[in-house]
N, C-alpha and C positions, 0 to 999 in steps of 0.2 A: 503493500501501500503505498503512495505517494504521501510524503509526508505536506498537511496544511501549507507551509511555506513556500513549497515548490508551485501551488496554483491547480494543481492537477488535480487534487481533493479537495474541495472548498466545503465538502460536510461537517468535517471536525469543525469550521471556522465559525459555520453555522448554527451548530447545536452549541459553542460556546457563547455564542452572541444571545441564544435563548434563553440559556443557563444567567447570565450577566441579567439580561432585562427580568428574568423573574423571580430569580433569588432575593432581590433587595423590593419586591412586593410583597413577598412572603413572609419577610421578616419582617416589614411592615405592621403586615396583619398582626403577627405574632407579641411584637410589642405593645402595639395597642391594644389587644385583649388581654394580657396580662397587667396593662396598666388599668386598664377598666377593671379585671376582678380583684386583682391581688391588694392585698391590706395598702389605705392608701400611703402607708410611712415608705412603703419599699417600691423603688424605681427598678425600669428594666433594665437599666446597666447595672442595679445592685444586685437584681435575679443572678446576670452574667458573673457576680461575685461569686455568688452562693453557690453559682453550678462547676465554677472552675475549682472550690475550696471541697466541695463535695467528690468531687472525681481525684483530686490531689489532694487530700487531706498532708495536714501539718507542711504544706506548700510556705515560702517565705513569700514576701511583700516582692519580691525582687520576683521571684516566679510568677506571682501574680500581674505586677505591671507589664512583664515581658509579653508572657502569653496575650493578654489580652488590648495590646498594642495603647496602654495608657501610661502618665508617667508615673513614678515613683513617689510622687508627692498625691498625687489624683487617688492612688492605691489607696495610702495614707490614710487620706480624709476619709475615702469610702470608708474602709475598715474600722477606722472611730466611729463613723454613723452605726455602722452594723454590732459594733461590739456593745455599744450604748444602746442600740435596740434588741440586744440580747440573743442576735441571730449567730454571732461570729465569737469565738474563743481564740485571744492572741497570749500565747505565752512564750515565755520567753525560751530560746531553745537551750536545751539542755548542755550541748557542748562548744556552742557558739553566744556567747553572752548578750553579742550588739545582736543579735538576730532574732525573731519572733516566728512562730509557725502558725499555723493558721488551721482551726478545725472549727466547723458547726456544731451549732449547738441543735437540740431537741426541738427549739421552735424554728430555729433556722430550717433545718431538714422539713419540719412541715410547711414551713412559707414555701423553699423550693418547690415542695410534692403539689401543694396549692397552685402554684404558678404555671407548673406542667400541667396539673390536668385541667387546669382552664383552658393553656391554648390547644391540647390534644384538643379538649370537644369543640372546639372550635372552629378548629382545622376541621374535624369530623361533619362538624355540621354544614362546613362550605363545601365540602367534599362529596355529602349526600348528593347533589345536584347529579353526579353521574352515574350513570350504568356501573353494573357488575366488571364489564368488559374494562372501560375506561379506567375505573377505578383499580383494578388489575394491573395492567399498563402503567399507571402511577406507580402502583408499586414495586412494580420487576423495574423501572428506572431509576426509582430513589434506592432500591438493594443494587442497584448494578452501579451507580454514580457512588452509593457508600464504597461500592467493593472495591471502586478505584482510587478511592479520595482519601481511602483509611490509613494508607501506608505512605502518604505521602513525607511525610516528616521523623519515618522510622519506624523501627518494630514497636515502640511504643504506642502510637495508635492505633495498632491492631484491637485494641480493646475498647477505645471510644466506643459507647452505646452500645457496649457487647451487652450488657445487663439489663438492654429493653425488653429483649424477648420475653425474659425469662422474671420479669416481674409482674405484678397483676396491676400497678399503678403505672400509667403511662410513663414515657420519660422524652427528652431532648436527643436529639442523636448530635453531639457536641463536636461538631465540625466546623463550624461557621463563627467568625468573631461576633456578629451582631447580638448577641445575647446569649450568654454562658457558654457559647459554642466555643472552644480552643482546638489545638494542635494536639492535645492529647497529656497523658498524664508526665508529670514532672517528678524527675529523683528528687527525693529532700536529702 
């Protein structure tokens, strides 16, 4: 197969353009639903942070800021708010006294689960207008895209979203930086 850059096969370019057009629309929809349904004190960016910490328990502020593409100061300010809200525990690293490790509290886990549930319900409602054949096509396409992108940043990403199918509660696939979706598990 010719590479997209040779101009002989334009289909990968066309599909890539469609992904780039569609992903922001879906993310905007999800962010708005989280905002509408979540605790009024928790923003969509804070839900992103909660999701990152859930997947990377014991992560540092640097891990968080690097993965989510925010400054260390922004990460620190957001963590301060989440700690005050009782959603995150910030603990001094046992071996590196200048570093902290982050963990979700039970309340933080509940808040994140609620945001996920709201998002999945809203997406499900929106997708309900499709017939079964179309839904199956979307599901197959998403599975294919997940398999293509799950290893982009190395072996650690193979676990992104792997717990989703085994849970009774719906969860995000954490592969997109807009809402608690990120590159993968961080080694602490």
